All heavy atoms as a GROMACS GRO file, in nm:
protein
  527
    1MET      N    1   0.753  -2.045   0.576
    1MET     CA    2   0.820  -1.920   0.609
    1MET      C    3   0.724  -1.832   0.687
    1MET      O    4   0.609  -1.813   0.648
    1MET     CB    5   0.863  -1.850   0.480
    1MET     CG    6   0.920  -1.713   0.503
    1MET     SD    7   0.967  -1.638   0.345
    1MET     CE    8   0.993  -1.473   0.399
    2GLN      N    9   0.770  -1.778   0.796
    2GLN     CA   10   0.688  -1.685   0.873
    2GLN      C   11   0.728  -1.543   0.834
    2GLN      O   12   0.845  -1.509   0.833
    2GLN     CB   13   0.710  -1.706   1.022
    2GLN     CG   14   0.615  -1.623   1.104
    2GLN     CD   15   0.627  -1.657   1.251
    2GLN    OE1   16   0.730  -1.703   1.296
    2GLN    NE2   17   0.522  -1.630   1.325
    3ARG      N   18   0.628  -1.464   0.799
    3ARG     CA   19   0.655  -1.328   0.752
    3ARG      C   20   0.648  -1.230   0.868
    3ARG      O   21   0.554  -1.231   0.946
    3ARG     CB   22   0.552  -1.289   0.648
    3ARG     CG   23   0.556  -1.375   0.526
    3ARG     CD   24   0.445  -1.340   0.434
    3ARG     NE   25   0.318  -1.353   0.506
    3ARG     CZ   26   0.200  -1.353   0.451
    3ARG    NH1   27   0.189  -1.340   0.323
    3ARG    NH2   28   0.092  -1.366   0.523
    4PRO      N   29   0.744  -1.139   0.877
    4PRO     CA   30   0.738  -1.035   0.981
    4PRO      C   31   0.637  -0.926   0.946
    4PRO      O   32   0.590  -0.854   1.032
    4PRO     CB   33   0.880  -0.979   0.983
    4PRO     CG   34   0.934  -1.007   0.846
    4PRO     CD   35   0.867  -1.134   0.802
    5ASP      N   36   0.604  -0.914   0.820
    5ASP     CA   37   0.515  -0.810   0.771
    5ASP      C   38   0.406  -0.876   0.686
    5ASP      O   39   0.437  -0.948   0.592
    5ASP     CB   40   0.597  -0.712   0.686
    5ASP     CG   41   0.516  -0.597   0.630
    5ASP    OD1   42   0.392  -0.602   0.636
    5ASP    OD2   43   0.577  -0.501   0.581
    6PRO      N   44   0.277  -0.851   0.715
    6PRO     CA   45   0.171  -0.916   0.638
    6PRO      C   46   0.163  -0.871   0.493
    6PRO      O   47   0.097  -0.933   0.412
    6PRO     CB   48   0.044  -0.880   0.714
    6PRO     CG   49   0.079  -0.761   0.793
    6PRO     CD   50   0.226  -0.770   0.823
    7MET      N   51   0.232  -0.762   0.457
    7MET     CA   52   0.233  -0.717   0.319
    7MET      C   53   0.355  -0.768   0.244
    7MET      O   54   0.372  -0.742   0.127
    7MET     CB   55   0.225  -0.565   0.311
    7MET     CG   56   0.089  -0.514   0.353
    7MET     SD   57   0.060  -0.342   0.316
    7MET     CE   58   0.161  -0.262   0.437
    8MET      N   59   0.441  -0.843   0.312
    8MET     CA   60   0.560  -0.900   0.249
    8MET      C   61   0.524  -1.038   0.197
    8MET      O   62   0.472  -1.121   0.270
    8MET     CB   63   0.672  -0.910   0.352
    8MET     CG   64   0.802  -0.956   0.298
    8MET     SD   65   0.925  -0.946   0.429
    8MET     CE   66   0.980  -1.114   0.428
    9SER      N   67   0.554  -1.061   0.073
    9SER     CA   68   0.520  -1.188   0.011
    9SER      C   69   0.609  -1.301   0.063
    9SER      O   70   0.728  -1.283   0.084
    9SER     CB   71   0.535  -1.177  -0.140
    9SER     OG   72   0.500  -1.297  -0.201
   10ALA      N   73   0.550  -1.417   0.082
   10ALA     CA   74   0.625  -1.535   0.126
   10ALA      C   75   0.684  -1.609   0.006
   10ALA      O   76   0.762  -1.700   0.022
   10ALA     CB   77   0.535  -1.628   0.206
   11SER      N   78   0.644  -1.571  -0.114
   11SER     CA   79   0.694  -1.636  -0.235
   11SER      C   80   0.703  -1.532  -0.346
   11SER      O   81   0.661  -1.418  -0.331
   11SER     CB   82   0.603  -1.750  -0.275
   11SER     OG   83   0.474  -1.703  -0.299
   12TYR      N   84   0.758  -1.572  -0.458
   12TYR     CA   85   0.777  -1.481  -0.570
   12TYR      C   86   0.650  -1.467  -0.652
   12TYR      O   87   0.568  -1.557  -0.658
   12TYR     CB   88   0.891  -1.530  -0.659
   12TYR     CG   89   1.024  -1.528  -0.588
   12TYR    CD1   90   1.081  -1.645  -0.542
   12TYR    CD2   91   1.089  -1.409  -0.566
   12TYR    CE1   92   1.202  -1.644  -0.475
   12TYR    CE2   93   1.210  -1.405  -0.499
   12TYR     CZ   94   1.267  -1.523  -0.454
   12TYR     OH   95   1.386  -1.520  -0.388
   13GLY      N   96   0.638  -1.354  -0.720
   13GLY     CA   97   0.525  -1.330  -0.808
   13GLY      C   98   0.395  -1.308  -0.734
   13GLY      O   99   0.393  -1.266  -0.620
   14ALA      N  100   0.287  -1.338  -0.800
   14ALA     CA  101   0.154  -1.315  -0.744
   14ALA      C  102   0.096  -1.441  -0.682
   14ALA      O  103  -0.024  -1.456  -0.671
   14ALA     CB  104   0.062  -1.262  -0.852
   15THR      N  105   0.181  -1.532  -0.637
   15THR     CA  106   0.130  -1.657  -0.581
   15THR      C  107   0.083  -1.642  -0.437
   15THR      O  108   0.007  -1.723  -0.389
   15THR     CB  109   0.236  -1.768  -0.588
   15THR    OG1  110   0.353  -1.724  -0.518
   15THR    CG2  111   0.271  -1.800  -0.731
   16ASP      N  112   0.130  -1.539  -0.367
   16ASP     CA  113   0.088  -1.516  -0.229
   16ASP      C  114  -0.030  -1.418  -0.230
   16ASP      O  115  -0.014  -1.298  -0.221
   16ASP     CB  116   0.204  -1.462  -0.146
   16ASP     CG  117   0.173  -1.461   0.002
   16ASP    OD1  118   0.054  -1.468   0.039
   16ASP    OD2  119   0.266  -1.454   0.082
   17ILE      N  120  -0.148  -1.474  -0.244
   17ILE     CA  121  -0.268  -1.394  -0.261
   17ILE      C  122  -0.297  -1.307  -0.139
   17ILE      O  123  -0.340  -1.193  -0.152
   17ILE     CB  124  -0.388  -1.485  -0.295
   17ILE    CG1  125  -0.362  -1.552  -0.430
   17ILE    CG2  126  -0.519  -1.408  -0.296
   17ILE    CD1  127  -0.456  -1.663  -0.463
   18GLU      N  128  -0.273  -1.358  -0.020
   18GLU     CA  129  -0.301  -1.281   0.101
   18GLU      C  130  -0.219  -1.152   0.104
   18GLU      O  131  -0.272  -1.045   0.131
   18GLU     CB  132  -0.271  -1.364   0.225
   18GLU     CG  133  -0.300  -1.288   0.354
   18GLU     CD  134  -0.263  -1.367   0.480
   18GLU    OE1  135  -0.212  -1.479   0.468
   18GLU    OE2  136  -0.287  -1.313   0.589
   19SER      N  137  -0.090  -1.160   0.076
   19SER     CA  138  -0.007  -1.039   0.081
   19SER      C  139  -0.044  -0.943  -0.031
   19SER      O  140  -0.044  -0.821  -0.011
   19SER     CB  141   0.142  -1.074   0.076
   19SER     OG  142   0.179  -1.125  -0.049
   20GLN      N  143  -0.079  -0.995  -0.148
   20GLN     CA  144  -0.121  -0.908  -0.258
   20GLN      C  145  -0.251  -0.836  -0.223
   20GLN      O  146  -0.266  -0.717  -0.248
   20GLN     CB  147  -0.138  -0.989  -0.387
   20GLN     CG  148  -0.010  -1.050  -0.439
   20GLN     CD  149   0.097  -0.948  -0.473
   20GLN    OE1  150   0.068  -0.838  -0.515
   20GLN    NE2  151   0.221  -0.986  -0.453
   21ASN      N  152  -0.345  -0.907  -0.160
   21ASN     CA  153  -0.470  -0.843  -0.117
   21ASN      C  154  -0.446  -0.739  -0.009
   21ASN      O  155  -0.512  -0.636  -0.006
   21ASN     CB  156  -0.570  -0.948  -0.069
   21ASN     CG  157  -0.631  -1.026  -0.183
   21ASN    OD1  158  -0.635  -0.978  -0.296
   21ASN    ND2  159  -0.678  -1.146  -0.155
   22ASN      N  160  -0.350  -0.766   0.081
   22ASN     CA  161  -0.315  -0.667   0.184
   22ASN      C  162  -0.261  -0.540   0.121
   22ASN      O  163  -0.293  -0.429   0.164
   22ASN     CB  164  -0.213  -0.725   0.281
   22ASN     CG  165  -0.270  -0.830   0.372
   22ASN    OD1  166  -0.392  -0.839   0.389
   22ASN    ND2  167  -0.184  -0.911   0.430
   23ARG      N  168  -0.179  -0.554   0.019
   23ARG     CA  169  -0.123  -0.437  -0.051
   23ARG      C  170  -0.232  -0.356  -0.119
   23ARG      O  171  -0.233  -0.233  -0.113
   23ARG     CB  172  -0.020  -0.480  -0.154
   23ARG     CG  173   0.107  -0.529  -0.095
   23ARG     CD  174   0.202  -0.576  -0.202
   23ARG     NE  175   0.322  -0.629  -0.139
   23ARG     CZ  176   0.414  -0.697  -0.203
   23ARG    NH1  177   0.401  -0.721  -0.332
   23ARG    NH2  178   0.520  -0.741  -0.139
   24ILE      N  179  -0.324  -0.426  -0.184
   24ILE     CA  180  -0.434  -0.357  -0.252
   24ILE      C  181  -0.519  -0.279  -0.152
   24ILE      O  182  -0.553  -0.163  -0.174
   24ILE     CB  183  -0.521  -0.458  -0.330
   24ILE    CG1  184  -0.441  -0.514  -0.448
   24ILE    CG2  185  -0.651  -0.393  -0.378
   24ILE    CD1  186  -0.506  -0.635  -0.512
   25THR      N  187  -0.551  -0.343  -0.040
   25THR     CA  188  -0.631  -0.278   0.064
   25THR      C  189  -0.560  -0.156   0.119
   25THR      O  190  -0.620  -0.049   0.137
   25THR     CB  191  -0.661  -0.378   0.178
   25THR    OG1  192  -0.731  -0.489   0.123
   25THR    CG2  193  -0.745  -0.314   0.286
   26TRP      N  194  -0.430  -0.169   0.146
   26TRP     CA  195  -0.349  -0.059   0.198
   26TRP      C  196  -0.346   0.059   0.101
   26TRP      O  197  -0.370   0.173   0.138
   26TRP     CB  198  -0.207  -0.110   0.225
   26TRP     CG  199  -0.106  -0.008   0.260
   26TRP    CD1  200   0.003   0.026   0.185
   26TRP    CD2  201  -0.098   0.073   0.378
   26TRP    NE1  202   0.076   0.122   0.248
   26TRP    CE2  203   0.016   0.153   0.367
   26TRP    CE3  204  -0.179   0.086   0.489
   26TRP    CZ2  205   0.052   0.246   0.465
   26TRP    CZ3  206  -0.143   0.179   0.588
   26TRP    CH2  207  -0.028   0.255   0.575
   27LEU      N  208  -0.319   0.033  -0.027
   27LEU     CA  209  -0.312   0.141  -0.125
   27LEU      C  210  -0.448   0.206  -0.147
   27LEU      O  211  -0.457   0.328  -0.164
   27LEU     CB  212  -0.254   0.090  -0.257
   27LEU     CG  213  -0.106   0.061  -0.254
   27LEU    CD1  214  -0.062  -0.004  -0.384
   27LEU    CD2  215  -0.025   0.186  -0.227
   28GLU      N  216  -0.553   0.127  -0.145
   28GLU     CA  217  -0.688   0.182  -0.162
   28GLU      C  218  -0.723   0.274  -0.045
   28GLU      O  219  -0.781   0.381  -0.064
   28GLU     CB  220  -0.791   0.070  -0.174
   28GLU     CG  221  -0.932   0.118  -0.201
   28GLU     CD  222  -0.948   0.183  -0.338
   28GLU    OE1  223  -0.867   0.157  -0.429
   28GLU    OE2  224  -1.044   0.261  -0.353
   29MET      N  225  -0.685   0.235   0.078
   29MET     CA  226  -0.710   0.320   0.194
   29MET      C  227  -0.635   0.453   0.181
   29MET      O  228  -0.690   0.560   0.209
   29MET     CB  229  -0.668   0.248   0.322
   29MET     CG  230  -0.703   0.327   0.446
   29MET     SD  231  -0.596   0.302   0.589
   29MET     CE  232  -0.435   0.335   0.528
   30LEU      N  233  -0.509   0.448   0.138
   30LEU     CA  234  -0.431   0.570   0.120
   30LEU      C  235  -0.489   0.658   0.009
   30LEU      O  236  -0.493   0.781   0.021
   30LEU     CB  237  -0.285   0.536   0.088
   30LEU     CG  238  -0.207   0.467   0.200
   30LEU    CD1  239  -0.067   0.431   0.151
   30LEU    CD2  240  -0.202   0.551   0.326
   31TYR      N  241  -0.532   0.594  -0.098
   31TYR     CA  242  -0.593   0.665  -0.210
   31TYR      C  243  -0.714   0.746  -0.164
   31TYR      O  244  -0.729   0.864  -0.194
   31TYR     CB  245  -0.632   0.562  -0.316
   31TYR     CG  246  -0.692   0.618  -0.442
   31TYR    CD1  247  -0.612   0.658  -0.548
   31TYR    CD2  248  -0.830   0.626  -0.457
   31TYR    CE1  249  -0.667   0.707  -0.665
   31TYR    CE2  250  -0.887   0.675  -0.574
   31TYR     CZ  251  -0.805   0.715  -0.678
   31TYR     OH  252  -0.860   0.764  -0.793
   32LEU      N  253  -0.802   0.681  -0.087
   32LEU     CA  254  -0.921   0.748  -0.036
   32LEU      C  255  -0.885   0.852   0.070
   32LEU      O  256  -0.946   0.960   0.076
   32LEU     CB  257  -1.019   0.646   0.021
   32LEU     CG  258  -1.078   0.549  -0.082
   32LEU    CD1  259  -1.159   0.440  -0.012
   32LEU    CD2  260  -1.162   0.622  -0.185
   33HIS      N  261  -0.787   0.823   0.154
   33HIS     CA  262  -0.743   0.917   0.258
   33HIS      C  263  -0.697   1.049   0.197
   33HIS      O  264  -0.726   1.156   0.250
   33HIS     CB  265  -0.630   0.854   0.340
   33HIS     CG  266  -0.566   0.948   0.435
   33HIS    ND1  267  -0.627   0.991   0.550
   33HIS    CD2  268  -0.445   1.010   0.432
   33HIS    CE1  269  -0.547   1.074   0.615
   33HIS    NE2  270  -0.436   1.086   0.545
   34GLU      N  271  -0.626   1.041   0.085
   34GLU     CA  272  -0.577   1.162   0.019
   34GLU      C  273  -0.683   1.231  -0.066
   34GLU      O  274  -0.660   1.340  -0.117
   34GLU     CB  275  -0.457   1.129  -0.069
   34GLU     CG  276  -0.333   1.103   0.011
   34GLU     CD  277  -0.208   1.131  -0.069
   34GLU    OE1  278  -0.215   1.152  -0.191
   34GLU    OE2  279  -0.102   1.130  -0.006
   35GLY      N  280  -0.797   1.167  -0.084
   35GLY     CA  281  -0.903   1.227  -0.164
   35GLY      C  282  -0.880   1.216  -0.314
   35GLY      O  283  -0.936   1.292  -0.392
   36ARG      N  284  -0.800   1.119  -0.354
   36ARG     CA  285  -0.771   1.103  -0.496
   36ARG      C  286  -0.890   1.050  -0.575
   36ARG      O  287  -0.887   1.046  -0.696
   36ARG     CB  288  -0.650   1.012  -0.517
   36ARG     CG  289  -0.521   1.076  -0.468
   36ARG     CD  290  -0.401   0.994  -0.507
   36ARG     NE  291  -0.279   1.048  -0.450
   36ARG     CZ  292  -0.157   1.013  -0.489
   36ARG    NH1  293  -0.142   0.924  -0.586
   36ARG    NH2  294  -0.051   1.065  -0.433
   37ASP      N  295  -0.995   1.014  -0.506
   37ASP     CA  296  -1.117   0.972  -0.574
   37ASP      C  297  -1.204   1.090  -0.613
   37ASP      O  298  -1.300   1.076  -0.688
   37ASP     CB  299  -1.197   0.876  -0.485
   37ASP     CG  300  -1.234   0.937  -0.350
   37ASP    OD1  301  -1.152   1.013  -0.293
   37ASP    OD2  302  -1.344   0.907  -0.300
   38LYS      N  303  -1.169   1.210  -0.568
   38LYS     CA  304  -1.247   1.330  -0.597
   38LYS      C  305  -1.209   1.384  -0.735
   38LYS      O  306  -1.092   1.385  -0.774
   38LYS     CB  307  -1.219   1.438  -0.492
   38LYS     CG  308  -1.237   1.392  -0.348
   38LYS     CD  309  -1.379   1.405  -0.305
   38LYS     CE  310  -1.401   1.383  -0.158
   38LYS     NZ  311  -1.377   1.254  -0.104
   39PRO      N  312  -1.307   1.432  -0.812
   39PRO     CA  313  -1.281   1.480  -0.948
   39PRO      C  314  -1.180   1.595  -0.956
   39PRO      O  315  -1.110   1.609  -1.056
   39PRO     CB  316  -1.417   1.527  -0.998
   39PRO     CG  317  -1.517   1.459  -0.912
   39PRO     CD  318  -1.449   1.435  -0.779
   40ASP      N  319  -1.171   1.677  -0.853
   40ASP     CA  320  -1.082   1.794  -0.859
   40ASP      C  321  -0.941   1.767  -0.806
   40ASP      O  322  -0.857   1.856  -0.807
   40ASP     CB  323  -1.144   1.911  -0.783
   40ASP     CG  324  -1.169   1.881  -0.636
   40ASP    OD1  325  -1.179   1.762  -0.600
   40ASP    OD2  326  -1.180   1.977  -0.558
   41HIS      N  327  -0.913   1.645  -0.762
   41HIS     CA  328  -0.778   1.614  -0.712
   41HIS      C  329  -0.681   1.605  -0.830
   41HIS      O  330  -0.710   1.538  -0.928
   41HIS     CB  331  -0.778   1.482  -0.633
   41HIS     CG  332  -0.656   1.463  -0.550
   41HIS    ND1  333  -0.534   1.427  -0.604
   41HIS    CD2  334  -0.636   1.477  -0.416
   41HIS    CE1  335  -0.445   1.419  -0.508
   41HIS    NE2  336  -0.504   1.449  -0.393
   42PRO      N  337  -0.565   1.669  -0.820
   42PRO     CA  338  -0.471   1.668  -0.932
   42PRO      C  339  -0.414   1.530  -0.965
   42PRO      O  340  -0.367   1.509  -1.076
   42PRO     CB  341  -0.359   1.763  -0.889
   42PRO     CG  342  -0.375   1.779  -0.742
   42PRO     CD  343  -0.518   1.753  -0.710
   43GLN      N  344  -0.419   1.437  -0.871
   43GLN     CA  345  -0.368   1.302  -0.895
   43GLN      C  346  -0.480   1.198  -0.896
   43GLN      O  347  -0.457   1.082  -0.867
   43GLN     CB  348  -0.262   1.266  -0.790
   43GLN     CG  349  -0.135   1.345  -0.807
   43GLN     CD  350  -0.031   1.304  -0.706
   43GLN    OE1  351  -0.057   1.303  -0.587
   43GLN    NE2  352   0.086   1.268  -0.757
   44ARG      N  353  -0.597   1.241  -0.935
   44ARG     CA  354  -0.711   1.149  -0.942
   44ARG      C  355  -0.678   1.034  -1.038
   44ARG      O  356  -0.628   1.054  -1.147
   44ARG     CB  357  -0.836   1.220  -0.990
   44ARG     CG  358  -0.954   1.127  -0.994
   44ARG     CD  359  -1.080   1.200  -1.030
   44ARG     NE  360  -1.192   1.106  -1.014
   44ARG     CZ  361  -1.297   1.105  -1.092
   44ARG    NH1  362  -1.308   1.192  -1.190
   44ARG    NH2  363  -1.392   1.018  -1.072
   45GLY      N  364  -0.707   0.914  -0.993
   45GLY     CA  365  -0.682   0.796  -1.076
   45GLY      C  366  -0.541   0.742  -1.067
   45GLY      O  367  -0.510   0.641  -1.127
   46LEU      N  368  -0.454   0.807  -0.991
   46LEU     CA  369  -0.315   0.763  -0.979
   46LEU      C  370  -0.286   0.712  -0.838
   46LEU      O  371  -0.322   0.775  -0.740
   46LEU     CB  372  -0.219   0.878  -1.011
   46LEU     CG  373  -0.227   0.938  -1.150
   46LEU    CD1  374  -0.135   1.059  -1.161
   46LEU    CD2  375  -0.192   0.834  -1.254
   47TYR      N  376  -0.218   0.600  -0.830
   47TYR     CA  377  -0.174   0.545  -0.703
   47TYR      C  378  -0.025   0.572  -0.682
   47TYR      O  379   0.032   0.534  -0.582
   47TYR     CB  380  -0.201   0.394  -0.699
   47TYR     CG  381  -0.348   0.361  -0.685
   47TYR    CD1  382  -0.435   0.370  -0.792
   47TYR    CD2  383  -0.400   0.322  -0.563
   47TYR    CE1  384  -0.568   0.340  -0.780
   47TYR    CE2  385  -0.534   0.290  -0.548
   47TYR     CZ  386  -0.618   0.300  -0.658
   47TYR     OH  387  -0.751   0.270  -0.644
   48THR      N  388   0.036   0.641  -0.776
   48THR     CA  389   0.179   0.669  -0.774
   48THR      C  390   0.219   0.746  -0.649
   48THR      O  391   0.160   0.848  -0.616
   48THR     CB  392   0.218   0.750  -0.899
   48THR    OG1  393   0.174   0.680  -1.014
   48THR    CG2  394   0.367   0.775  -0.905
   49GLY      N  395   0.322   0.696  -0.580
   49GLY     CA  396   0.380   0.767  -0.466
   49GLY      C  397   0.308   0.751  -0.334
   49GLY      O  398   0.353   0.804  -0.232
   50LEU      N  399   0.196   0.680  -0.330
   50LEU     CA  400   0.120   0.669  -0.205
   50LEU      C  401   0.199   0.597  -0.096
   50LEU      O  402   0.205   0.644   0.017
   50LEU     CB  403  -0.012   0.596  -0.230
   50LEU     CG  404  -0.121   0.677  -0.297
   50LEU    CD1  405  -0.238   0.588  -0.334
   50LEU    CD2  406  -0.167   0.789  -0.207
   51HIS      N  407   0.256   0.482  -0.128
   51HIS     CA  408   0.330   0.408  -0.026
   51HIS      C  409   0.450   0.488   0.024
   51HIS      O  410   0.473   0.497   0.144
   51HIS     CB  411   0.376   0.272  -0.078
   51HIS     CG  412   0.456   0.197   0.024
   51HIS    ND1  413   0.399   0.138   0.133
   51HIS    CD2  414   0.590   0.177   0.036
   51HIS    CE1  415   0.493   0.083   0.208
   51HIS    NE2  416   0.609   0.105   0.150
   52LYS      N  417   0.524   0.547  -0.067
   52LYS     CA  418   0.642   0.623  -0.027
   52LYS      C  419   0.605   0.739   0.065
   52LYS      O  420   0.673   0.767   0.163
   52LYS     CB  421   0.714   0.675  -0.151
   52LYS     CG  422   0.844   0.745  -0.120
   52LYS     CD  423   0.918   0.782  -0.246
   52LYS     CE  424   1.049   0.848  -0.211
   52LYS     NZ  425   1.123   0.886  -0.332
   53LYS      N  426   0.495   0.805   0.036
   53LYS     CA  427   0.451   0.921   0.115
   53LYS      C  428   0.402   0.880   0.254
   53LYS      O  429   0.421   0.951   0.352
   53LYS     CB  430   0.341   0.995   0.041
   53LYS     CG  431   0.295   1.120   0.108
   53LYS     CD  432   0.196   1.195   0.022
   53LYS     CE  433   0.147   1.320   0.090
   53LYS     NZ  434   0.048   1.391   0.008
   54HIS      N  435   0.340   0.763   0.265
   54HIS     CA  436   0.274   0.723   0.389
   54HIS      C  437   0.334   0.599   0.456
   54HIS      O  438   0.273   0.543   0.546
   54HIS     CB  439   0.126   0.696   0.363
   54HIS     CG  440   0.052   0.817   0.314
   54HIS    ND1  441   0.017   0.921   0.397
   54HIS    CD2  442   0.008   0.851   0.191
   54HIS    CE1  443  -0.047   1.012   0.327
   54HIS    NE2  444  -0.053   0.972   0.202
   55HIS      N  445   0.452   0.555   0.415
   55HIS     CA  446   0.505   0.428   0.466
   55HIS      C  447   0.531   0.429   0.616
   55HIS      O  448   0.536   0.323   0.678
   55HIS     CB  449   0.632   0.388   0.390
   55HIS     CG  450   0.754   0.464   0.430
   55HIS    ND1  451   0.780   0.591   0.378
   55HIS    CD2  452   0.853   0.435   0.515
   55HIS    CE1  453   0.891   0.634   0.432
   55HIS    NE2  454   0.939   0.543   0.513
   56LEU      N  455   0.543   0.544   0.677
   56LEU     CA  456   0.569   0.549   0.821
   56LEU      C  457   0.446   0.511   0.904
   56LEU      O  458   0.456   0.492   1.024
   56LEU     CB  459   0.620   0.687   0.862
   56LEU     CG  460   0.757   0.722   0.805
   56LEU    CD1  461   0.796   0.864   0.843
   56LEU    CD2  462   0.863   0.626   0.851
   57TRP      N  463   0.329   0.499   0.840
   57TRP     CA  464   0.209   0.454   0.912
   57TRP      C  465   0.219   0.308   0.951
   57TRP      O  466   0.154   0.263   1.044
   57TRP     CB  467   0.086   0.469   0.824
   57TRP     CG  468   0.036   0.606   0.804
   57TRP    CD1  469   0.100   0.725   0.827
   57TRP    CD2  470  -0.092   0.642   0.755
   57TRP    NE1  471   0.021   0.829   0.794
   57TRP    CE2  472  -0.098   0.782   0.750
   57TRP    CE3  473  -0.201   0.567   0.714
   57TRP    CZ2  474  -0.212   0.849   0.705
   57TRP    CZ3  475  -0.313   0.635   0.669
   57TRP    CH2  476  -0.318   0.775   0.666
   58VAL      N  477   0.299   0.231   0.878
   58VAL     CA  478   0.311   0.088   0.905
   58VAL      C  479   0.400   0.069   1.026
   58VAL      O  480   0.514   0.112   1.026
   58VAL     CB  481   0.370   0.013   0.782
   58VAL    CG1  482   0.386  -0.134   0.813
   58VAL    CG2  483   0.283   0.034   0.661
   59PRO      N  484   0.351   0.004   1.132
   59PRO     CA  485   0.432  -0.019   1.251
   59PRO      C  486   0.560  -0.097   1.216
   59PRO      O  487   0.558  -0.190   1.136
   59PRO     CB  488   0.343  -0.103   1.341
   59PRO     CG  489   0.205  -0.077   1.293
   59PRO     CD  490   0.217  -0.050   1.145
   60GLY      N  491   0.672  -0.054   1.274
   60GLY     CA  492   0.798  -0.124   1.252
   60GLY      C  493   0.882  -0.062   1.143
   60GLY      O  494   0.997  -0.101   1.123
   61ASN      N  495   0.828   0.035   1.068
   61ASN     CA  496   0.907   0.102   0.965
   61ASN      C  497   0.980   0.220   1.025
   61ASN      O  498   0.931   0.288   1.114
   61ASN     CB  499   0.818   0.152   0.850
   61ASN     CG  500   0.778   0.042   0.758
   61ASN    OD1  501   0.852  -0.055   0.740
   61ASN    ND2  502   0.662   0.054   0.699
   62ASP      N  503   1.098   0.246   0.974
   62ASP     CA  504   1.170   0.365   1.016
   62ASP      C  505   1.174   0.462   0.899
   62ASP      O  506   1.110   0.442   0.797
   62ASP     CB  507   1.310   0.332   1.068
   62ASP     CG  508   1.395   0.258   0.966
   62ASP    OD1  509   1.355   0.256   0.847
   62ASP    OD2  510   1.499   0.205   1.004
   63GLU      N  511   1.247   0.569   0.912
   63GLU     CA  512   1.246   0.673   0.810
   63GLU      C  513   1.320   0.635   0.684
   63GLU      O  514   1.310   0.702   0.583
   63GLU     CB  515   1.303   0.803   0.867
   63GLU     CG  516   1.213   0.862   0.973
   63GLU     CD  517   1.261   0.995   1.023
   63GLU    OE1  518   1.339   1.061   0.951
   63GLU    OE2  519   1.222   1.032   1.134
   64ASP      N  520   1.397   0.528   0.684
   64ASP     CA  521   1.473   0.491   0.562
   64ASP      C  522   1.392   0.403   0.477
   64ASP      O  523   1.356   0.305   0.470
   64ASP     CB  524   1.605   0.428   0.600
   64ASP     CG  525   1.697   0.531   0.665
   64ASP    OD1  526   1.684   0.650   0.632
   64ASP    OD2  527   1.780   0.492   0.749
   0.00000   0.00000   0.00000
């Protein structure tokens, strides 16, 4: 199967290690971009909502 998106899994579960690693890298970049690693950030330690807030950065995504 050829994937149109490198973060989309080609199989079910955690068997597609490449796509899972891409997701981790993407979320970690967003986490640091927002400064959630700083002690005074109100959402420090939380990855909640990062993808939804920044999903338009991924080429090919629209507003929906």
